[in-house]
C-alpha positions in Angstrom: 2.9 -95.5 -31.8 4.4 -92.4 -33.5 4.1 -89.0 -31.9 4.2 -85.8 -34.0 7.4 -84.0 -33.4 5.7 -80.6 -34.0 2.8 -81.1 -31.7 3.8 -83.5 -28.9 6.2 -81.3 -26.8 3.5 -78.7 -25.9 0.9 -81.4 -25.4 3.2 -83.4 -23.2 4.0 -80.3 -21.1 0.3 -79.5 -20.6 -0.4 -83.1 -19.7 2.5 -83.2 -17.1 1.3 -79.8 -15.6 -2.2 -81.1 -15.3 -1.2 -84.4 -13.7 1.1 -82.8 -11.2 -1.5 -80.2 -10.3 -4.1 -82.9 -9.7 -1.6 -84.9 -7.7 -0.9 -81.9 -5.4 -4.6 -81.2 -5.0 -5.4 -84.8 -3.8 -2.3 -85.6 -1.7 -1.4 -82.4 0.1 -1.6 -83.6 3.7 -5.1 -83.7 5.2 -6.6 -81.2 2.8 -8.8 -83.6 1.1 -10.2 -86.2 3.5 -11.2 -88.8 0.8 -7.6 -89.0 -0.3 -5.9 -88.9 3.1 -4.4 -92.4 2.7 -2.3 -91.4 -0.3 1.3 -90.5 0.6 2.1 -86.8 0.3 3.5 -86.0 -3.2 4.5 -82.3 -2.7 8.3 -82.9 -2.5 8.1 -85.2 -5.5 6.0 -82.8 -7.5 8.7 -80.1 -7.3 11.3 -82.7 -8.4 9.2 -83.8 -11.3 8.3 -80.2 -12.3 12.0 -79.4 -12.5 12.7 -82.6 -14.4 9.9 -82.3 -17.0 8.5 -78.8 -17.1 12.0 -77.1 -16.7 10.6 -73.6 -16.3 11.0 -71.3 -13.3 7.4 -70.3 -13.8 6.4 -73.9 -13.0 8.2 -73.7 -9.7 6.3 -70.6 -8.7 3.0 -72.1 -9.9 3.3 -75.1 -7.6 4.8 -73.1 -4.8 1.8 -70.6 -4.9 -0.6 -73.6 -5.2 0.9 -75.2 -2.1 0.5 -72.0 -0.1 -3.1 -71.6 -1.4 -3.9 -75.1 -0.3 -2.3 -74.6 3.2 -4.1 -71.4 3.8 -7.4 -72.8 2.6 -7.1 -75.8 4.9 -6.2 -73.5 7.8 -9.2 -71.3 7.1 -11.6 -74.3 7.0 -10.2 -75.6 10.2 -10.2 -72.1 11.8 -6.6 -72.6 13.0 -3.9 -70.8 11.1 -1.3 -71.4 13.9 -1.1 -75.2 13.1 -0.1 -74.4 9.5 1.8 -71.1 9.6 4.8 -70.5 11.7 8.1 -68.5 11.4 9.6 -71.6 9.8 7.0 -71.8 7.1 8.8 -69.6 4.5 11.8 -72.0 4.7 9.8 -74.6 2.9 10.5 -72.6 -0.2 14.2 -73.6 0.1 13.3 -77.2 0.3 11.0 -77.0 -2.8 13.6 -74.9 -4.7 16.2 -77.6 -4.0 14.0 -80.4 -5.2 13.1 -78.4 -8.4 16.8 -77.7 -9.2 17.7 -81.4 -8.5 15.0 -82.6 -10.8 16.2 -80.2 -13.5 19.7 -81.6 -13.3 18.7 -85.2 -12.9 16.4 -85.5 -15.9 17.2 -88.9 -17.6 17.8 -89.1 -21.3 16.5 -92.6 -22.1 17.1 -92.3 -25.8 20.7 -91.1 -25.8 22.3 -92.3 -22.5 23.0 -95.7 -21.1 20.2 -97.1 -18.9 22.5 -97.8 -16.0 24.0 -94.2 -16.1 20.5 -92.7 -16.0 19.4 -94.8 -13.1 22.5 -94.2 -11.0 22.3 -90.4 -11.7 18.7 -90.2 -10.9 19.0 -92.3 -7.7 21.9 -90.4 -6.3 20.5 -87.0 -7.0 17.0 -87.9 -5.7 18.4 -89.4 -2.5 20.7 -86.4 -1.8 18.1 -83.8 -2.6 15.3 -85.4 -0.5 17.7 -85.8 2.4 18.9 -82.1 2.4 15.3 -80.9 1.8 14.2 -82.9 4.8 16.9 -81.3 7.0 15.8 -77.9 5.8 12.1 -78.3 6.4 12.2 -80.5 9.5 15.1 -78.8 11.1 13.8 -75.3 10.6 10.4 -76.4 12.0 12.0 -77.5 15.2 14.4 -74.6 15.4 12.1 -71.7 14.4 8.5 -72.6 14.8 8.5 -71.6 18.4 6.6 -74.7 19.5 9.6 -76.7 20.9 12.1 -76.2 23.6 15.7 -76.1 22.3 16.7 -79.7 21.4 20.0 -81.4 21.8 21.4 -83.3 18.9 20.5 -86.5 20.6 16.9 -85.5 21.1 16.6 -84.2 17.6 18.1 -87.4 16.1 15.3 -89.4 17.8 12.7 -87.1 16.2 14.6 -87.3 12.9 14.5 -91.1 12.8 10.7 -90.9 13.2 10.0 -89.0 10.0 13.1 -89.4 7.8 12.3 -92.7 6.2 8.8 -91.5 5.1 10.3 -88.3 3.7 12.5 -90.4 1.4 10.1 -93.1 0.5 7.2 -90.8 -0.5 9.0 -88.9 -3.2 10.8 -92.1 -4.4 7.4 -93.8 -4.9 6.1 -91.0 -7.2 9.4 -90.4 -9.0 9.9 -94.1 -9.7 6.4 -94.3 -11.2 6.9 -91.2 -13.3 10.3 -92.2 -14.6 9.1 -95.7 -15.4 6.3 -94.2 -17.5 8.8 -91.8 -19.1 11.1 -94.8 -20.0 8.3 -96.7 -21.6 7.2 -93.7 -23.7 10.8 -92.8 -24.7 12.0 -96.4 -25.5 8.9 -98.2 -26.7 6.2 -95.8 -27.9 8.0 -92.8 -29.5 9.5 -93.8 -32.8 11.6 -90.9 -34.3 11.2 -90.5 -38.0 14.2 -91.3 -40.2 14.6 -87.7 -41.3 14.6 -86.2 -37.8 15.8 -89.0 -35.6 19.5 -88.4 -36.3 19.5 -84.6 -35.7 16.9 -84.0 -33.1 18.6 -84.5 -29.7 15.8 -83.0 -27.6 13.7 -85.1 -25.3 
């Protein structure tokens, strides 16, 4: 399969934007009951948006979409207090961190060694999701006003309860996305002889 070098980049960006948008719509926690068994993809979406869309406007699009979904859900339930708290704006820091990490970690399957790409992606994803979890989870316990001040021991018990899921959810989606990217880059896209040697853009 050979993709046109003049048309494929914009088409691919539009496809990625559409896929990530649908993914957020159907997995944002408890907003769409028929999909409530799917793991939340929000954290992974910002990572993948940074990796593939690579535009600040993409970050703001998904951030505003997440807010819209949260407010819509709160309105339907008639309970804004369960969604919004003084800690809510700090989610932007978690999402911005994931977006920036994805931008940095984008693998180059055609021009870099497979092992180097995998190691880089794994380390960046693990570090980013860990810090993002500390920001979102820690700020919720510290600033939401719903909890008594916690000792480090008490917080560590709550941390253990949610941390693994916060790592495995984005890993699941990022692994699927990068596997598809690898297949397209290595097996489906065949650079033409006249452009393959000089075109170094993914």
